N, C-alpha and C positions, 0 to 999 in steps of 0.2 A: 229160585224161580217160584212158580205157582204150584199149588198142591195138586196131586194126581186125582183121577176120578174116584178112587177108593175113599178119599177124604169126605165125600159127600158135599163139598163146597162148590165144586165146579170142575169141569174137564180141563185138562192141560191145554187142549187145543184152542180154547176160547181166547186165551191171552198169549200174544206173541212174546218171544223170550228176551228181546234186547233190553227193554226197560227194567224188568225184574233182575236181570243180570247186573245192570249198572247199579241198581239199588242195593243189591246184595254186596257188591264190591265196596260200597261205602259204609255198610252196616257195622263192620268191625271198628271203624274209626268213630262211630257215633253211638257206641254202647249197645249195639244190636237192635236199635230202634228202626224198624223198617219204614214207618211213616215219616219220621224225621229224615231218614236217608233219602226217601223218595222226594221230599220237599227240597232238600239241598240239591239233589241231582237236577230236578226240574228248574230250580231257580237259576242254576248255572246255564243249563241248556236254553232257557228262555232268553237270557242275555245274548247267547251265541246266535239264536234264531233271529232276534231283532237286528243284530249286526249283519247277518247274512241277507236279510230282507233289504236293509239299507243298501248294501253293495249291489244287489240284484236290480233295484229300482234306479239307483244312482247311475249305473252303467247305461241304462236305456233312456232315462228321462231327466237326469241331472241330480245334483246334491239336494236341492230343496224338496224335490219330489220324494227322494229317499228318506229324508227326515220326516216328511208328512206321513208316509206309509208306516214308518217305524212308530210314530206317535199314535196313529190311529189304531194300529194293532195292539199297542200297549194299553190303550184305554178301552178298547172294544171287548165284547164278550169272550173273545178267544183267550184273553189273559186269565180268566177264571179257570179254564181248562188247562192252560199251559202251566200254571203254578200249582195245580192240584197234583197229588201223587198218582197220576195216570200216565199213559204212554204218549200223550199228545205232544209234549215238548220234544221228546225223542224223535217222533215221527216228523214233525215240522222241521226240526234242525237238519236232519239227514236229507229230507226232501229238498230244502232250499240249497243245501251244500251240493247235492247231485246236479241240480239244474244249473247252478252257477258254474260248477266245474265243466259241465257239458258245453256251456256257452263259450267258455274259454278254451275249449278243445282239449281239456285234460281228461282223456278217455278213461284211463285206469282209475283216477280219482272219482270220476262220475260213477263208474261201476261200483266202486267200493261204498260210496255214500248211498247209492241206490240200493245196494244190498242191505245197508243199515236200515233204511226206510222200510224195506221189505220185511225185515225181522222185527220191526217195531209194531206194525199193525197190518191187518189183512189188506187194507187199501194201499199199503206202501208200495206194492208192485206197480201201481198206476204211475209212479214217477218215471217209469220207463217210457211213457208216452212223450213227455217233453224232452227227455234225454235223447231218445231216438230221432225225434224231429230235428233237434238242434244239430246232432251229429250228421244227420242226413243232409241238412242244408250245407254244412261244411264240406261233406264229401262231394256234393254236386258242384260246389264252387271249385274244388280241386280238379274235378273232372273237366270243368269248363276251361280251366287253366292248363289243360293237358298234363295234369299230375295224376299220380296214382290215387284213386279216391279212398281206398281203405288201407289201413295199417295193421300191423300185427297186434297192436294194443286193442283193436276192436274186438278181439277174441275175449277180452275181459268182460264184455257185455253179457256173457252167459252166466256171470256170477249171481246177479239178483234172482233170475228164475231158478237157478240151482239152489239158492238158499231157501226159496219158497218150497221147492220140491223136497229138500232135505227136511224141513220142518213138517211138511205133509207126511213124509215117511215116519218121522218121529212120533207124530200124533197117532198115525195108523198103528204103530207098534205099541202104543200105550192104551189100547182098549177101544179105539174108535176106527173100525175098518173103513168107514167112509171118509176118514181124514178130517181136515179142518172144518169143512162145511157141516159134516155130520155132528161134530162136537158142538158147533154153534146151534145146531137144530135141537140138540139135547138140552143145552143149558139155557139158551135164549128163546127156544121155540121159533127160530128164525128160518125162513126159506125164501128162495128166489121166486119172483113173480114177473109178469109182463110189465114193462115200464109204465108207470102211471097208476097201477093198481094200488100201490102203497099210498099214493096221494089221496085217492078216493077213499080208501079204508081209513086214512087218518082224518079226513073230513067227517066221516060218519062217527068215528071215535070221539072227536072233539065235541060234537053236538050231543052225543049220547052220554058221555062221561064228564063233561065240563072239565077236561084235563088241561090245565095251564101249561105244563111242560110239553105236552103233545102239540098244543097250539103254537108254542115257540118253535118246535121242530118244523111244523107245517109252514110257518112264516119264513123260517130260514131257507127252506127249499124254494119258496117263491122269490125271496130276495136274491138267491144265487142264480136263479133263472134270469132275472132282470139284469144282474151283473154280467152274465154271459152275453146277453144281447148287446150290451154296451162295450164289451171287450172286442167285439168283431171289428177288425181293421184299426183298433186303437192299441191293442197289445200284440205281442208277437204270436204267431200261429201256435207255437208250442204252449203258451200260457192259456190261450182260449181252448185248445184241444184238451188240456189237462182238466180245466174247470168243467168242460162239457162231459168228459168221461167220468169224472168224479160225481157229477149230478146224476148221470145215467145209473151208476152203481147204487147211489143212495135211493133212487125211486124204484129200483128193481129188487128191493130187499124189504120184506115185511117181518117185523118182530112180534113175538107172541105176547109180550107185555104191553106194548102199544105200537101201532103200525110203523111209525117213523122214529122209534126210540133211538137216540144218539145222533139223529140227523143234524141237530143244531150244532153240535161240536164238530161234526164232519164238515159242515158248510163253512163255519167261521175259520176253520183251519185250511181252507182251500186258498193257497197263497196268492193266486192271481187276483182275488177280490181286493187284497190290500195293495197290490201293484196298481190296480185300476183306480182305487180311491186316492192313492198318493199322487197319481198322474192327473186326476180330474178335479182336484180341489186347490187350485193355485191361489184363490182369493182368501185372505185372512178371515173374512166374514163367513165364507162357506166352510172353512176349516173349523171355526169356532162352533158353528151350528152342528157340524158332523160330530165334533167331540162331545157336545152336550147330548146329542141323540145316542151316540155309542155308550157314553157313560151311564145314561139312564137304562139302556138295554143291559149293560153289564150288571147294574144293581138288580134289575128284574130277574135276570138269569140266576144271579147269586141267591136271591130270595126264593126263586122257584125251584131250584135244583139242590140247594144245600141240604135239604132234609133227606135226600136220597142217600142210601148206603152205597157210595160209588166205589169204595175200596173195601174188599173183603179181607 
């Protein structure tokens, strides 16, 4: 896992445990190289995430839409973060798996995958929004059909919040009485604000510092807001709700290094964006234009962020 607070590098609570555990599991097979192990783990998980995205979109909008979503995600800026030795591929894979399992009525599997997403990143618990909406729709349908709406397996839904609580207690026991959020405040100088304050602070920051990565973060937030508008009545309620809650969390969080730091990678890994694009670009000409734009953005992101020390 990551180093403890005494190391001086960063508090244990800043980074959630699943990705470092997966990386450590492969290190013995790769000569103890943690970076190489992280790259291998994320390469495999990225392939799995692309496959899950295809299944998710195909079920709703058909095979061609599934392939388009898969292609757009693979070319867009998200691929930079998915293949980097970060927790993004783990987070996206378990999020997609949880949503897909919930839509198929596989309650225990959905709970297990949601627990994995929760242990991958602090925003992972948000996957419970689409999972609960999907399972709620199914329960209502059973009730309408005069069937018992809830099953014993619904009890497994306590697993994701239990995992979050368990990690919170772990962090509290390792020198941060305030838990995960306190650890983030110490290392990232991050704190929660009224929604929208982070956006305003980001605007001021961009104009005063000419900070290109922060400008990309700000543009990503704007793009996600536009996508949510177009998701309404075009995607499933669970997808739109997940995107909206994700955006709300992003704009309610200010970072001490730059107001919207990491907002770009949070936005591009909001899976309903790729569902929407896969559904909305049936024309080959539109698809080609989108691929050119996304490819250019990926290059810009790579050039703008690759100088950062993203892995300690």
